[in-house]
C-alpha positions as CSV (number, residue, x, y, z in Angstrom):
1,M,164.6,93.2,166.9
2,R,166.1,92.4,163.5
3,E,163.2,90.2,162.7
4,K,160.7,92.9,163.4
5,L,162.6,95.4,161.3
6,I,162.6,93.0,158.3
7,L,158.9,92.4,158.9
8,L,158.2,96.2,158.8
9,I,160.1,96.4,155.5
10,L,158.1,93.5,154.2
11,L,154.9,95.4,155.1
12,F,155.9,98.2,152.7
13,G,156.6,95.6,150.0
14,C,153.2,94.0,150.7
15,V,151.5,97.4,150.4
16,F,153.3,98.1,147.1
17,V,152.5,94.7,145.6
18,Q,148.9,94.8,146.8
19,I,148.3,98.3,145.3
20,F,149.7,97.4,141.9
21,F,148.6,93.8,141.6
22,G,145.6,93.5,143.8
23,R,143.5,96.0,142.0
24,N,143.9,94.1,138.7
25,F,143.3,90.6,139.8
26,S,140.1,89.6,141.7
27,F,142.0,86.4,142.9
28,F,145.0,88.2,144.5
29,P,145.4,87.5,148.2
30,D,145.2,90.3,150.7
31,M,148.8,90.4,151.6
32,I,148.5,93.3,154.1
33,V,146.0,91.3,156.2
34,L,148.3,88.3,156.0
35,A,151.3,90.3,157.2
36,V,149.3,91.5,160.3
37,V,148.0,88.0,160.9
38,F,151.7,86.8,160.7
39,A,152.7,89.5,163.2
40,G,150.0,88.4,165.6
41,I,150.7,84.7,165.3
42,F,154.5,84.8,165.7
43,F,155.3,88.1,167.5
44,G,152.5,88.5,170.1
45,A,149.8,91.0,170.8
46,N,151.9,94.0,171.6
47,F,153.9,94.0,168.4
48,A,150.9,92.9,166.3
49,A,148.8,95.9,167.7
50,W,151.5,98.3,166.7
51,F,152.1,96.6,163.5
52,G,148.3,96.5,162.8
53,I,148.1,100.3,163.4
54,M,150.9,100.8,160.9
55,A,149.4,98.5,158.3
56,G,146.0,100.1,158.7
57,F,147.4,103.5,158.2
58,L,149.2,102.5,155.0
59,R,146.2,100.6,153.7
60,G,143.9,103.6,154.6
61,C,146.1,106.0,152.7
62,F,145.4,104.1,149.6
63,S,141.7,103.2,150.1
64,S,138.5,105.1,149.5
65,G,137.2,104.4,153.1
66,P,138.0,106.4,156.2
67,L,141.5,106.1,157.5
68,F,140.5,105.6,161.2
69,L,138.4,102.6,160.2
70,D,141.3,100.7,158.6
71,V,143.6,101.6,161.5
72,F,141.1,100.3,164.0
73,L,140.4,97.1,162.1
74,F,143.9,96.2,161.5
75,L,144.7,96.8,165.2
76,A,141.8,94.5,166.0
77,I,143.1,91.9,163.5
78,G,146.6,91.9,165.1
79,I,145.2,91.4,168.6
80,V,142.6,88.7,167.6
81,S,145.4,86.9,165.6
82,S,147.7,86.8,168.6
83,F,144.9,85.7,170.9
84,L,143.9,82.8,168.6
85,A,147.5,81.8,168.1
86,N,147.8,81.4,172.0
87,K,144.7,79.2,172.0
88,F,145.7,76.9,169.2
89,Y,148.8,75.3,167.8
90,K,150.1,78.2,165.8
91,Y,152.4,76.2,163.6
92,S,149.6,74.1,162.0
93,P,148.7,75.3,158.5
94,V,145.1,74.6,159.2
95,V,145.1,76.9,162.3
96,Q,147.0,79.6,160.3
97,A,144.3,79.4,157.5
98,F,141.5,79.6,160.3
99,I,143.2,82.7,161.7
100,A,143.4,84.3,158.3
101,A,139.8,83.5,157.8
102,V,138.8,85.1,161.1
103,A,140.8,88.2,160.1
104,M,139.1,88.5,156.8
105,F,135.7,88.2,158.6
106,V,136.7,90.9,161.0
107,L,137.8,93.2,158.1
108,I,134.6,92.6,156.1
109,A,132.3,92.8,159.1
110,G,133.9,96.1,160.3
111,H,133.6,97.7,156.8
112,T,130.0,96.5,156.5
113,L,129.0,97.7,159.9
114,Y,130.5,101.1,159.3
115,S,128.8,101.3,155.9
116,N,125.4,100.4,157.4
117,L,125.7,102.7,160.5
118,M,127.3,105.8,159.0
119,R,126.1,105.8,155.4
120,G,122.7,104.4,156.0
121,S,123.1,101.5,153.5
122,S,121.8,98.1,154.1
123,V,124.7,95.9,152.8
124,N,124.8,92.4,154.1
125,I,128.1,90.8,155.3
126,L,127.3,87.6,153.4
127,Y,126.7,89.6,150.3
128,L,130.1,91.2,150.4
129,A,131.7,87.8,151.2
130,A,130.0,86.2,148.2
131,E,131.0,89.1,146.0
132,N,134.6,88.8,147.0
133,W,134.8,85.0,147.3
134,K,137.8,84.7,145.0
135,M,139.9,87.0,147.1
136,L,138.7,85.5,150.3
137,G,139.4,82.0,149.2
138,V,142.9,82.8,147.8
139,T,143.8,84.7,150.9
140,I,142.8,81.9,153.2
141,L,144.4,79.1,151.1
142,F,147.5,81.1,150.4
143,S,148.1,82.0,154.0
144,P,150.2,78.9,155.2
145,I,152.4,79.3,152.1
146,F,152.8,83.1,152.8
147,F,153.7,82.4,156.4
148,V,156.4,79.8,155.5
149,A,157.9,82.3,152.9
150,I,157.9,85.1,155.5
151,K,159.5,82.9,158.1
152,K,162.3,82.1,155.7
153,I,162.8,85.8,154.7
154,V,162.7,86.9,158.3
155,K,164.9,83.9,159.2
156,M,162.8,83.0,162.2
157,Q,164.0,80.0,164.3
158,V,161.0,77.8,164.4
């Protein structure tokens, strides 16, 4: 229970850091996604779903998109992360980076599909990935380092 409370406090810190630093640097990792992926990998689907809803709500409050879309996408990211962590060796940095990459794909695909269906645009998923390649690459490469740091802060016994 203590670990989950610390992780929730860290989520607020990630939101704060991402709002103030993420907007100014194109190569800043998406720390909110990484926090949800961490919850999915190390705390299971139930907690990750709840944590994803909370993270999606916080991110949606500070984004220009619809709030429900972020809530739904982060819920999905938490569940998908937990599912993938159960299928692979979750302590491997390569697996953690892979799960972070899948989470980023879910986020970009969800926003693209919503934009194409509701707004009538014809944005391509690959176009958005190419446009945000710095942020995607840094998020994926930074994920194992982020997870090690969070495990130390949360004081998880691994």
